[in-house]
C-alpha positions as CSV (number, residue, x, y, z in Angstrom):
1,M,-14.0,-62.9,-1.3
2,N,-12.5,-64.1,-4.6
3,S,-10.2,-67.2,-5.0
4,R,-7.0,-65.2,-4.6
5,E,-8.1,-63.6,-1.4
6,R,-9.5,-66.9,-0.1
7,I,-6.4,-69.0,-0.5
8,R,-4.1,-66.2,0.8
9,A,-6.3,-66.0,3.9
10,L,-6.4,-69.8,4.4
11,I,-2.6,-70.0,4.2
12,A,-2.2,-67.0,6.5
13,K,-4.6,-68.8,8.9
14,E,-7.0,-65.9,8.7
15,P,-10.9,-66.2,8.4
16,A,-12.1,-67.2,4.9
17,D,-15.6,-67.6,3.5
18,R,-15.1,-71.4,2.8
19,H,-12.5,-74.1,2.3
20,G,-10.3,-73.9,-0.8
21,F,-10.1,-76.3,-3.8
22,W,-7.4,-77.2,-6.3
23,L,-7.9,-79.7,-9.0
24,G,-4.2,-80.3,-9.1
25,N,-2.2,-80.8,-12.3
26,P,-3.7,-83.7,-14.2
27,Y,-1.5,-86.0,-16.3
28,P,-1.5,-85.0,-20.0
29,D,-3.5,-88.2,-20.9
30,T,-6.2,-87.3,-18.4
31,W,-7.2,-83.9,-19.9
32,P,-9.0,-85.3,-23.0
33,I,-11.1,-87.6,-20.7
34,L,-12.0,-84.7,-18.4
35,H,-12.9,-82.4,-21.3
36,D,-15.1,-85.0,-22.9
37,Y,-17.0,-85.5,-19.6
38,F,-17.4,-81.9,-18.6
39,G,-17.9,-80.5,-22.1
40,T,-14.9,-78.1,-21.9
41,A,-12.2,-77.2,-24.4
42,T,-9.4,-75.6,-22.4
43,E,-7.7,-76.2,-19.0
44,E,-8.8,-72.8,-17.7
45,E,-12.5,-73.5,-18.8
46,L,-12.4,-76.7,-16.8
47,R,-10.9,-75.1,-13.7
48,V,-13.5,-72.4,-13.7
49,R,-16.2,-75.0,-14.2
50,L,-15.0,-76.9,-11.1
51,G,-14.5,-73.8,-8.9
52,D,-10.7,-74.2,-8.8
53,D,-9.2,-71.5,-6.6
54,F,-5.5,-72.2,-7.3
55,R,-3.3,-71.6,-10.4
56,W,0.2,-73.2,-10.5
57,I,2.2,-71.2,-13.0
58,C,5.8,-72.5,-12.9
59,P,8.5,-71.1,-15.2
60,Q,10.6,-74.3,-14.9
61,Y,8.1,-76.5,-16.8
62,D,7.4,-74.0,-19.6
63,D,9.7,-75.0,-22.5
64,R,9.9,-71.4,-23.6
65,T,11.9,-70.6,-20.4
66,F,15.0,-72.4,-21.8
67,P,15.5,-71.0,-25.3
68,A,19.1,-72.1,-25.5
69,A,18.5,-75.7,-24.4
70,G,19.6,-78.2,-26.9
71,R,20.2,-81.8,-26.3
72,G,23.1,-82.2,-23.9
73,D,23.1,-78.5,-23.0
74,P,23.7,-78.0,-19.3
75,F,20.2,-76.5,-19.0
76,E,18.9,-79.9,-20.1
77,I,20.8,-81.7,-17.3
78,I,19.7,-79.3,-14.6
79,T,16.1,-79.6,-15.7
80,R,16.2,-83.4,-16.0
81,R,15.4,-83.6,-19.7
82,T,18.3,-85.8,-20.8
83,V,19.9,-87.4,-17.7
84,G,17.2,-90.1,-17.7
85,G,19.1,-91.5,-20.7
86,G,21.9,-92.6,-18.3
87,A,24.4,-89.7,-18.3
88,M,25.1,-89.6,-14.5
89,P,28.3,-87.5,-14.8
90,F,29.1,-87.6,-11.1
91,K,28.6,-91.3,-10.5
92,D,32.3,-92.0,-10.0
93,C,33.2,-88.5,-8.7
94,E,35.4,-88.5,-5.6
95,D,36.9,-85.0,-5.8
96,P,34.8,-81.8,-5.2
97,R,37.1,-79.9,-7.6
98,A,35.6,-82.0,-10.5
99,I,32.2,-80.6,-9.4
100,E,33.5,-77.1,-9.9
101,D,34.8,-78.0,-13.4
102,F,31.4,-79.1,-14.6
103,P,29.8,-76.7,-17.2
104,W,27.1,-75.4,-14.9
105,P,24.4,-73.3,-16.5
106,S,23.7,-69.7,-15.7
107,P,20.2,-68.2,-15.2
108,G,21.2,-65.3,-17.4
109,G,19.8,-67.0,-20.5
110,L,16.3,-67.7,-19.1
111,N,13.3,-66.3,-21.0
112,L,10.9,-65.4,-18.2
113,E,8.5,-63.3,-20.1
114,P,6.1,-66.2,-21.1
115,T,5.5,-67.1,-17.4
116,L,5.2,-63.4,-16.4
117,D,2.6,-63.0,-19.2
118,R,0.6,-66.0,-17.9
119,L,0.7,-64.5,-14.4
120,R,-0.6,-61.1,-15.7
121,H,-3.6,-62.9,-17.2
122,A,-4.3,-65.3,-14.3
123,G,-7.5,-63.6,-13.2
124,P,-8.8,-63.5,-9.6
125,Y,-7.1,-66.7,-8.6
126,Y,-4.2,-67.6,-6.3
127,R,-0.9,-67.6,-8.2
128,A,1.6,-70.2,-7.0
129,S,4.9,-69.9,-8.8
130,G,8.7,-69.8,-8.7
131,F,11.1,-72.4,-10.0
132,W,10.2,-75.9,-8.7
133,C,13.8,-76.4,-7.4
134,P,13.8,-80.2,-7.4
135,F,17.4,-80.4,-6.4
136,Y,17.1,-83.7,-4.7
137,H,15.9,-85.3,-7.9
138,D,18.5,-83.4,-10.0
139,L,21.3,-84.8,-7.8
140,M,19.9,-88.3,-8.1
141,D,20.1,-87.8,-11.8
142,L,23.6,-86.4,-11.8
143,F,25.0,-89.1,-9.5
144,G,22.6,-91.9,-10.1
145,M,20.4,-92.6,-7.1
146,E,22.5,-95.3,-5.5
147,A,25.7,-93.4,-5.8
148,Y,24.1,-90.2,-4.5
149,L,22.8,-91.9,-1.4
150,M,26.1,-93.8,-0.8
151,K,28.3,-90.7,-1.3
152,M,26.4,-88.9,1.5
153,Y,28.5,-91.3,3.7
154,T,31.6,-91.9,1.7
155,H,32.2,-88.5,0.0
156,P,30.0,-85.9,1.7
157,D,32.2,-83.1,0.4
158,V,31.4,-84.1,-3.2
159,V,27.7,-84.3,-2.4
160,Q,27.8,-80.9,-0.7
161,A,29.6,-79.3,-3.6
162,A,27.1,-80.6,-6.1
163,T,24.2,-79.6,-3.9
164,D,25.5,-76.1,-3.6
165,R,25.9,-75.7,-7.4
166,V,22.5,-77.1,-8.3
167,C,20.7,-75.1,-5.6
168,Q,22.6,-71.9,-6.4
169,F,21.3,-72.2,-10.0
170,Y,17.7,-72.3,-8.7
171,Y,18.3,-69.6,-6.1
172,D,19.7,-67.2,-8.8
173,A,16.9,-68.2,-11.2
174,N,14.3,-67.5,-8.6
175,E,15.9,-64.2,-7.7
176,R,15.7,-63.0,-11.3
177,F,12.1,-64.2,-11.6
178,F,10.8,-62.8,-8.3
179,Q,12.3,-59.4,-9.0
180,L,10.4,-59.3,-12.2
181,A,7.2,-60.9,-11.0
182,G,6.7,-58.8,-7.8
183,D,3.1,-59.0,-6.6
184,L,2.0,-61.0,-9.6
185,V,2.9,-64.0,-7.4
186,D,1.2,-65.0,-4.1
187,G,3.0,-68.1,-3.0
188,F,6.4,-69.7,-3.7
189,F,5.6,-73.3,-4.5
190,F,8.5,-75.7,-4.7
191,G,9.1,-79.3,-4.0
192,N,11.1,-82.5,-3.8
193,D,9.9,-86.0,-3.0
194,F,11.6,-87.2,0.2
195,G,9.3,-89.9,1.3
196,T,8.4,-93.5,0.5
197,Q,5.1,-95.1,1.5
198,Q,6.6,-95.9,4.9
199,D,9.2,-93.3,5.8
200,L,11.9,-90.9,4.6
201,I,14.3,-92.0,1.9
202,I,17.2,-90.6,3.9
203,S,17.6,-90.3,7.7
204,P,16.7,-87.1,9.6
205,R,20.4,-86.6,10.3
206,L,21.3,-86.6,6.6
207,F,18.2,-84.5,5.8
208,D,19.4,-81.9,8.3
209,R,22.9,-81.9,6.8
210,F,22.2,-82.0,3.0
211,I,18.7,-80.7,2.6
212,M,17.6,-78.3,5.3
213,P,20.3,-75.6,4.8
214,W,19.1,-75.0,1.3
215,F,15.5,-75.5,2.2
216,A,15.8,-72.7,4.8
217,T,17.5,-70.5,2.2
218,F,14.7,-71.0,-0.3
219,I,12.0,-70.4,2.4
220,D,13.7,-67.2,3.4
221,Q,14.0,-66.2,-0.2
222,G,10.3,-66.6,-0.7
223,H,9.5,-64.6,2.5
224,R,11.9,-61.9,1.6
225,H,10.0,-61.3,-1.6
226,G,6.7,-61.2,0.3
227,Y,5.4,-64.6,-0.7
228,Q,3.8,-67.4,1.2
229,V,5.8,-70.6,1.1
230,I,4.1,-73.9,0.0
231,L,6.2,-77.0,0.2
232,H,5.6,-80.2,-1.8
233,S,6.8,-83.7,-0.9
234,C,5.2,-87.0,-1.7
235,G,5.5,-89.9,0.7
236,S,5.8,-90.1,4.4
237,I,7.8,-87.0,5.6
238,Y,6.2,-87.1,9.0
239,R,9.4,-87.1,11.0
240,M,10.6,-83.9,9.3
241,L,7.4,-81.9,9.7
242,P,8.3,-80.1,12.9
243,T,11.6,-79.0,11.3
244,L,9.9,-77.8,8.1
245,I,7.2,-75.9,10.0
246,A,9.8,-74.3,12.3
247,A,11.8,-73.2,9.2
248,G,8.8,-71.3,8.0
249,V,6.8,-73.6,5.7
250,E,3.2,-72.2,5.8
251,C,1.4,-74.7,3.6
252,L,2.1,-78.4,3.1
253,H,1.3,-80.4,-0.1
254,P,0.0,-83.0,-1.1
255,L,-0.6,-85.1,2.1
256,Q,-0.1,-88.6,0.6
257,A,-3.1,-90.0,2.4
258,R,-2.0,-93.6,2.7
259,A,1.6,-93.0,3.5
260,A,2.6,-93.7,7.1
261,H,1.5,-91.0,9.5
262,M,0.3,-88.7,6.7
263,D,-3.4,-89.5,7.3
264,A,-5.7,-86.6,8.2
265,E,-6.3,-87.9,11.7
266,T,-2.6,-87.9,12.6
267,L,-1.9,-84.5,11.0
268,A,-4.9,-82.9,12.6
269,R,-3.9,-84.3,16.0
270,E,-0.3,-83.2,15.9
271,F,0.0,-80.2,13.6
272,N,-3.4,-78.5,13.2
273,G,-3.1,-74.8,13.6
274,Q,0.6,-74.8,12.8
275,V,0.4,-75.2,9.0
276,T,-2.2,-75.0,6.3
277,F,-2.9,-78.3,4.4
278,L,-3.2,-78.6,0.7
279,G,-4.3,-82.0,-0.6
280,G,-5.3,-85.1,1.4
281,I,-7.9,-86.8,-0.9
282,D,-6.5,-90.3,-1.6
283,T,-5.4,-90.9,-5.3
284,Q,-4.2,-94.5,-4.7
285,Y,-7.6,-96.1,-4.0
286,L,-10.4,-93.7,-3.2
287,L,-10.4,-91.5,-6.4
288,P,-9.7,-94.4,-8.9
289,Y,-12.0,-97.0,-7.3
290,G,-14.4,-95.3,-5.0
291,S,-17.9,-94.1,-5.8
292,P,-18.8,-90.4,-5.9
293,E,-20.6,-90.9,-2.6
294,D,-17.4,-92.3,-1.1
295,V,-15.4,-89.4,-2.4
296,E,-17.9,-86.8,-1.0
297,A,-17.8,-88.5,2.4
298,D,-14.1,-88.5,2.5
299,V,-13.8,-84.9,1.5
300,R,-16.2,-84.0,4.4
301,R,-14.1,-86.2,6.7
302,V,-10.8,-84.6,5.8
303,R,-12.3,-81.1,5.8
304,D,-13.7,-81.6,9.3
305,L,-10.6,-83.1,10.7
306,L,-8.1,-80.6,9.3
307,G,-10.3,-77.6,10.2
308,P,-10.8,-74.3,8.6
309,H,-7.4,-73.9,7.0
310,V,-7.4,-76.7,4.4
311,I,-7.4,-76.6,0.6
312,I,-9.0,-79.7,-0.7
313,S,-7.0,-81.4,-3.5
314,P,-5.9,-84.9,-4.6
315,S,-3.1,-86.5,-2.6
316,H,-1.0,-86.4,-5.7
317,E,-1.6,-83.6,-8.1
318,A,-0.9,-85.5,-11.3
319,I,-4.3,-87.1,-11.6
320,L,-4.0,-90.2,-13.8
321,P,-6.5,-91.4,-16.5
322,D,-7.8,-94.1,-14.2
323,V,-9.7,-91.6,-12.0
324,P,-13.3,-91.4,-13.2
325,P,-14.4,-87.8,-14.0
326,R,-17.5,-88.3,-11.9
327,N,-15.2,-88.6,-8.8
328,I,-13.4,-85.4,-9.7
329,E,-16.8,-83.8,-9.9
330,A,-17.7,-85.2,-6.5
331,M,-14.5,-84.0,-5.0
332,A,-15.0,-80.4,-6.2
333,A,-18.6,-80.3,-5.2
334,A,-17.9,-81.5,-1.7
335,A,-14.9,-79.2,-1.3
336,H,-17.3,-76.3,-1.8
């Protein structure tokens, strides 16, 4: 069983020859540290060295996807490249007609060939892809976080109009991409961060109103194209897990291990057998400060608790430079 077959089986809750492993997506400053320790020169060489089963190949974060994007271009706003500078065009918006008048981008100008080429040469590994669709974050950028959350109460029609336009862009972009990619992709991997360390950022009622309709649409889109659906959200999203699973999420990432109710014991007790887990190895304390023996023991603990359908990975994929490479090595060895 190769890596592609293994991860597909694990997410489908079918028998596999072993647990899966994903290194994650280390922060750029982390790669030189890892290459120096492992004696590797490229990302792919390191992943093969560690026995990584999973390849995340996302068109959204390849600069070549947006050939027309110049500073201030609508593509830049949608992909969160300039709004960090304080643009917030919808901060004071009170009329949904103003949302319609905004110069929204079209997916017609996307250059998808570089991502398709990477998928064609991905080797015998699971290919997670699709646009990341971080509409929750995009809307926070477009409104400003405080205004976005307040307008859910004061101007829900404005929030809904903006949500529909942002999500429609991602839906149409995915539709173009998936039609071209076909069976080069195994899983539609997308995400937004809805949780804090303690709970959801918004209430379940607001989540159901503003988030779930488009989540359900994206999930159905992935399934319609024959893909497994992998959902990312950092933080404690415990209260929404039944809703997300019922909507068709097949794999949950990253299991922020120290967030409330996201520990392996709770997830195993309440959701085991309903969804495949990807992640769960604590990046807040264990990986930065523990010993290799501590890491190995925790991987075994998480693996045993979550059962046969788990893909071992850090509880946040962007591994920071403070994680000693010896602990990455221990995590990979124990995962296998």
